[in-house]
Z-matrix of the N, CA and C atoms (Angstrom, degrees):
N
C 1 1.406
C 2 1.494 1 111.55
N 3 1.314 2 114.81 1 140.23
C 4 1.458 3 120.10 2 178.10
C 5 1.517 4 107.17 3 -109.05
N 6 1.343 5 115.12 4 103.54
C 7 1.470 6 122.21 5 -177.19
C 8 1.536 7 110.79 6 -64.38
N 9 1.311 8 118.09 7 -24.81
C 10 1.503 9 118.51 8 178.74
C 11 1.477 10 109.99 9 -65.41
N 12 1.346 11 121.45 10 -35.11
C 13 1.429 12 121.53 11 -179.53
C 14 1.519 13 110.27 12 -65.19
N 15 1.322 14 117.95 13 -40.42
C 16 1.428 15 120.51 14 178.69
C 17 1.539 16 113.32 15 -67.19
N 18 1.263 17 115.65 16 -37.26
C 19 1.491 18 120.59 17 175.95
C 20 1.508 19 108.84 18 -64.39
N 21 1.345 20 116.70 19 -46.69
C 22 1.468 21 121.34 20 179.85
C 23 1.547 22 109.99 21 -60.54
N 24 1.302 23 118.01 22 -44.76
C 25 1.495 24 123.77 23 177.53
C 26 1.512 25 109.11 24 -59.42
N 27 1.318 26 118.70 25 -45.80
C 28 1.462 27 121.73 26 -178.92
C 29 1.501 28 112.87 27 -63.22
N 30 1.307 29 115.87 28 -40.82
C 31 1.477 30 120.82 29 179.08
C 32 1.506 31 109.44 30 -65.36
N 33 1.329 32 118.58 31 -44.54
C 34 1.464 33 123.37 32 179.65
C 35 1.507 34 110.49 33 -61.32
N 36 1.367 35 116.17 34 -45.63
C 37 1.476 36 119.67 35 178.92
C 38 1.498 37 111.17 36 -60.95
N 39 1.333 38 117.44 37 -42.36
C 40 1.487 39 121.23 38 -179.48
C 41 1.536 40 109.30 39 -63.84
N 42 1.331 41 117.76 40 -41.23
C 43 1.481 42 120.14 41 -179.06
C 44 1.571 43 109.51 42 -64.84
N 45 1.375 44 114.82 43 -41.23
C 46 1.462 45 117.29 44 179.71
C 47 1.556 46 110.29 45 -60.03
N 48 1.282 47 115.10 46 -46.39
C 49 1.509 48 120.37 47 -179.74
C 50 1.535 49 109.36 48 -62.41
N 51 1.292 50 120.21 49 -42.64
C 52 1.473 51 122.06 50 179.01
C 53 1.544 52 109.55 51 -62.14
N 54 1.361 53 117.52 52 -48.39
C 55 1.428 54 119.19 53 -178.59
C 56 1.537 55 111.73 54 -64.16
N 57 1.288 56 119.48 55 -32.66
C 58 1.444 57 123.76 56 176.14
C 59 1.551 58 108.95 57 -63.21
N 60 1.278 59 117.53 58 -48.08
C 61 1.490 60 118.91 59 177.48
C 62 1.527 61 113.71 60 -62.99
N 63 1.313 62 116.29 61 -38.60
C 64 1.478 63 119.83 62 177.11
C 65 1.512 64 110.35 63 -63.84
N 66 1.285 65 117.45 64 -43.47
C 67 1.482 66 121.46 65 179.04
C 68 1.477 67 109.39 66 -64.01
N 69 1.346 68 118.62 67 -48.40
C 70 1.465 69 121.05 68 179.54
C 71 1.535 70 111.97 69 -58.65
N 72 1.326 71 114.23 70 -41.76
C 73 1.489 72 119.45 71 -179.62
C 74 1.545 73 110.25 72 -62.66
N 75 1.330 74 116.62 73 -42.52
C 76 1.435 75 120.96 74 179.22
C 77 1.531 76 111.06 75 -62.16
N 78 1.280 77 117.32 76 -45.13
C 79 1.496 78 121.70 77 179.77
C 80 1.515 79 109.99 78 -63.10
N 81 1.311 80 118.45 79 -41.34
C 82 1.476 81 121.78 80 180.00
C 83 1.523 82 110.11 81 -69.54
N 84 1.316 83 118.63 82 -37.70
C 85 1.431 84 121.76 83 -178.65
C 86 1.536 85 111.72 84 -69.55
N 87 1.305 86 118.73 85 -37.38
C 88 1.425 87 120.19 86 -179.56
C 89 1.512 88 112.61 87 -76.39
N 90 1.329 89 118.41 88 -28.27
C 91 1.478 90 124.02 89 175.92
C 92 1.555 91 112.28 90 68.83
N 93 1.318 92 118.99 91 13.83
C 94 1.418 93 122.17 92 178.37
C 95 1.533 94 110.26 93 -70.28
N 96 1.345 95 116.10 94 134.07
C 97 1.454 96 122.24 95 179.05
C 98 1.529 97 110.34 96 -119.32
N 99 1.305 98 116.60 97 152.39
C 100 1.444 99 123.41 98 168.44
C 101 1.541 100 105.69 99 -112.97
N 102 1.321 101 114.28 100 118.83
C 103 1.468 102 120.41 101 -174.42
C 104 1.535 103 107.14 102 -114.13
N 105 1.350 104 116.80 103 122.40
C 106 1.494 105 118.64 104 177.78
C 107 1.521 106 107.39 105 -86.34
N 108 1.324 107 115.09 106 135.11
C 109 1.464 108 122.84 107 178.27
C 110 1.511 109 110.94 108 -122.38
N 111 1.333 110 116.97 109 141.96
C 112 1.430 111 122.69 110 -174.54
C 113 1.555 112 114.76 111 -106.16
N 114 1.329 113 114.07 112 -17.90
C 115 1.505 114 118.25 113 -177.99
C 116 1.544 115 105.99 114 -162.07
N 117 1.395 116 111.63 115 178.92
C 118 1.452 117 119.45 116 -177.19
C 119 1.494 118 112.36 117 -60.00
N 120 1.387 119 114.76 118 -38.88
C 121 1.424 120 119.92 119 -178.57
C 122 1.590 121 112.09 120 -62.46
N 123 1.345 122 114.28 121 -39.72
C 124 1.444 123 118.63 122 177.11
C 125 1.484 124 110.83 123 -62.41
N 126 1.329 125 119.58 124 -40.80
C 127 1.471 126 122.55 125 177.93
C 128 1.526 127 110.73 126 -59.85
N 129 1.312 128 115.94 127 -46.53
C 130 1.477 129 118.82 128 179.10
C 131 1.513 130 112.47 129 -60.86
N 132 1.359 131 117.45 130 -43.33
C 133 1.465 132 121.11 131 178.68
C 134 1.512 133 110.26 132 -64.96
N 135 1.368 134 117.96 133 -41.52
C 136 1.468 135 120.61 134 -175.62
C 137 1.499 136 108.84 135 -69.77
N 138 1.325 137 119.01 136 -31.84
C 139 1.454 138 121.25 137 -177.11
C 140 1.591 139 110.62 138 -69.55
N 141 1.324 140 117.36 139 -22.47
C 142 1.430 141 121.11 140 178.46
C 143 1.516 142 112.05 141 -66.53
N 144 1.355 143 117.63 142 -24.97
C 145 1.438 144 119.18 143 -179.55
C 146 1.510 145 114.10 144 -123.08
N 147 1.387 146 116.01 145 4.71
C 148 1.457 147 120.05 146 178.18
C 149 1.515 148 113.26 147 -66.49
N 150 1.322 149 114.65 148 140.45
C 151 1.490 150 120.74 149 -178.52
C 152 1.550 151 109.36 150 -114.65
N 153 1.336 152 116.80 151 159.97
C 154 1.446 153 117.31 152 175.13
C 155 1.521 154 113.03 153 -50.48
N 156 1.317 155 116.72 154 132.16
C 157 1.452 156 121.25 155 -178.46
C 158 1.506 157 114.62 156 98.34
N 159 1.323 158 119.01 157 -15.08
C 160 1.425 159 122.34 158 -177.49
C 161 1.562 160 109.87 159 -75.43
N 162 1.313 161 117.78 160 153.41
C 163 1.462 162 125.50 161 178.23
C 164 1.490 163 110.02 162 -124.30
N 165 1.335 164 119.05 163 127.33
C 166 1.453 165 122.91 164 171.78
C 167 1.535 166 106.91 165 -97.89
N 168 1.279 167 115.15 166 127.72
C 169 1.477 168 121.65 167 -178.67
C 170 1.514 169 110.45 168 -110.00
N 171 1.315 170 114.96 169 114.51
C 172 1.493 171 119.19 170 -178.04
C 173 1.580 172 109.21 171 -74.95
N 174 1.329 173 113.91 172 136.19
C 175 1.447 174 121.89 173 176.74
C 176 1.540 175 109.03 174 -60.81
N 177 1.337 176 115.41 175 141.61
C 178 1.516 177 119.38 176 175.41
C 179 1.459 178 109.43 177 -62.95
N 180 1.320 179 115.69 178 149.29
C 181 1.456 180 120.53 179 177.47
C 182 1.548 181 109.35 180 136.18
N 183 1.309 182 113.17 181 -164.80
C 184 1.474 183 121.76 182 -175.68
C 185 1.556 184 105.62 183 -103.77
N 186 1.255 185 115.21 184 123.57
C 187 1.493 186 121.59 185 177.72
C 188 1.577 187 106.38 186 -106.13
N 189 1.285 188 115.79 187 81.99
C 190 1.448 189 120.74 188 -174.59
C 191 1.540 190 112.78 189 -92.77
N 192 1.318 191 118.04 190 133.39
C 193 1.455 192 121.97 191 172.28
C 194 1.563 193 111.70 192 57.21
N 195 1.339 194 115.77 193 43.36
C 196 1.460 195 118.17 194 175.94
C 197 1.518 196 108.42 195 -121.28
N 198 1.293 197 116.20 196 131.99
C 199 1.433 198 122.77 197 177.89
C 200 1.478 199 108.93 198 -91.40
N 201 1.357 200 116.84 199 112.42
C 202 1.469 201 120.28 200 -177.12
C 203 1.518 202 108.28 201 -97.59
N 204 1.348 203 115.51 202 123.50
C 205 1.456 204 122.54 203 175.26
C 206 1.482 205 106.21 204 -109.85
N 207 1.347 206 115.12 205 115.67
C 208 1.496 207 120.39 206 -175.65
C 209 1.532 208 107.11 207 -120.88
N 210 1.330 209 115.00 208 94.51
C 211 1.438 210 121.67 209 179.38
C 212 1.553 211 108.38 210 -127.73
N 213 1.342 212 114.91 211 126.21
C 214 1.443 213 118.11 212 -179.93
C 215 1.503 214 110.12 213 -157.65
N 216 1.324 215 115.94 214 -178.92
C 217 1.467 216 122.61 215 -176.27
C 218 1.510 217 110.10 216 -122.08
N 219 1.298 218 118.12 217 73.14
C 220 1.435 219 120.81 218 173.23
C 221 1.515 220 110.94 219 -85.85
N 222 1.320 221 117.24 220 -174.35
C 223 1.474 222 121.51 221 177.42
C 224 1.504 223 106.45 222 -122.76
N 225 1.350 224 114.22 223 173.08
C 226 1.451 225 119.55 224 178.89
C 227 1.541 226 110.09 225 -64.08
N 228 1.305 227 116.95 226 -39.28
C 229 1.467 228 120.40 227 -179.99
C 230 1.531 229 115.03 228 -85.57
N 231 1.298 230 114.98 229 -22.01
C 232 1.511 231 122.89 230 -178.41
C 233 1.524 232 111.66 231 -133.57
N 234 1.351 233 117.32 232 69.92
C 235 1.425 234 115.66 233 179.72
C 236 1.525 235 113.65 234 -72.74
N 237 1.326 236 117.56 235 162.22
C 238 1.409 237 120.92 236 169.37
C 239 1.511 238 107.43 237 -88.48
N 240 1.319 239 118.23 238 124.94
C 241 1.450 240 124.42 239 -173.12
C 242 1.472 241 113.88 240 -109.27
N 243 1.376 242 115.07 241 139.43
C 244 1.446 243 119.39 242 175.76
C 245 1.583 244 101.93 243 -116.53
N 246 1.317 245 116.00 244 122.06
C 247 1.444 246 118.85 245 178.07
C 248 1.531 247 113.03 246 -132.50
N 249 1.314 248 115.34 247 152.43
C 250 1.446 249 120.28 248 -179.74
C 251 1.502 250 111.71 249 -107.71
């Protein structure tokens, strides 16, 4: 048995766990959300609770004859984004 391999594996596992917690903490601290929307009504409803930094992601497909009203209060550094 090579004890060095086990120590190396343990250190790598510990680093992965630490980075996972750091990443999770950053996501929670920023509060940014990705919200999937399926139609214009969903966009209007999502915009009522959207916060700066949130992103609305439009469902793939054809959006025919839908009036999209996109009004929100983002900031210069954290806009509210609508993407397809």
